[in-house]
N, C-alpha and C positions, 0 to 999 in steps of 0.2 A: 836700620831699614836694609833689607836684603835687595841687592840689585844684581842682575845677571852680568857677569863680566863682559859679555859681548855687547852690552848696552851702556857700559860706563863711558862718560864723556866729561870734559872740562875738569872742574875742581874735584869731582868724585873720582875720576880716573887718576888724576895726579896724586890724590890722597892714597888711593889703593896701591899705586906704585911705591909710595913711601912705606906703606904697611907690608908690602911684599918683600921688603928687605933693603931698599936703597936709602935707608935713613942715615943722615949724617948728624943727627941729634941737635941741629941748630933750630929746628922747628920753623924754618922759613919755607913757605910754599914754593915748590919748584914746578916749572911748566914743562914737565916731562913729555906731555903729549903734543906740545906745540914748539918746543925749542930744542933744536938738535944738540945744543951744548949740554943739555941735561939728559935727553933721551938717547942720543947717539952712543954714549959710553955704555949704557945698559944693553943696547943691541950688540955691541962688540963684546962686552964681558960675558954675555950669556949665549953667544953664538946663534943669534936669531937671524933668520933669512927673511927678507922683505922683497915682495915683487908685486907688480900690478896683477889684478885678477882679470884675465883676458875676457873681454866682452862686457865687463861691468865697470862702473866708475868707482871701484873699490880696490883696496890693497889687501893683500894677505901676508901675514907673517907666520912663521912656524919655527919651532924648536924641535928638531928631529921629526919623528912621525907621530908624536903624541899631542903636543900642544899647538894650537892654532889661534890666531886672532885676525879679525877682519875690521876694516875701517875705511873712512873716507880719505885718510892720508896715511902715508907710511908710518908716521910716528904713532898715530892712534892705533893702527893695527898691531904694531910692535909692542906697545905698552899693554894692550889688552892681552896679547900672547904672554908677555912676561907675568902679568898678574895671574892669568889662568894657570901658568906653570907653578906658581908659588902658593896661591890661595884658593884655586879651584874655580868652578863655573859660576859661583855666586859669592858676593862679598857683602858683609854687613857694614854699610857706610853710614856715618853719622847723618842724622836727619837734616841738619843745617846745610849739608852739601848738596842735597837734592836740587837739581835745576841750576846750580851755579855754573857759570861759564869759566 
C-alpha cells in the first residue's frame, strides 16, 4: 500500500527507515521515530538539520535544500526527511503496518 512519506507514522515510519537503508539485518523493529538512541545517529550520519517551525506546533527537518520532513516531534520530522531522501515522496508499505503505532 502506497503512503505519502509526509504521512508516515508509528510502525510504518520505522519500517520505512529500515527500508531506506538503516538495516542491521537483525529484523528487530527499531523505534527510530520515538527513541533518540535509534533516530539520533541517523540524523548525525546524514547531516540532517531539525528545528521548530515558527508559528506552528510542528518541527521541520531538512537535508540541504532538496529534502524536507515535517512532524509533531523532531524525530518524526527527521525520519520523514531521511525516508524522503532515500525512497521518495511515496513508500510502498506492507498492509499489516497500516495504522500500527
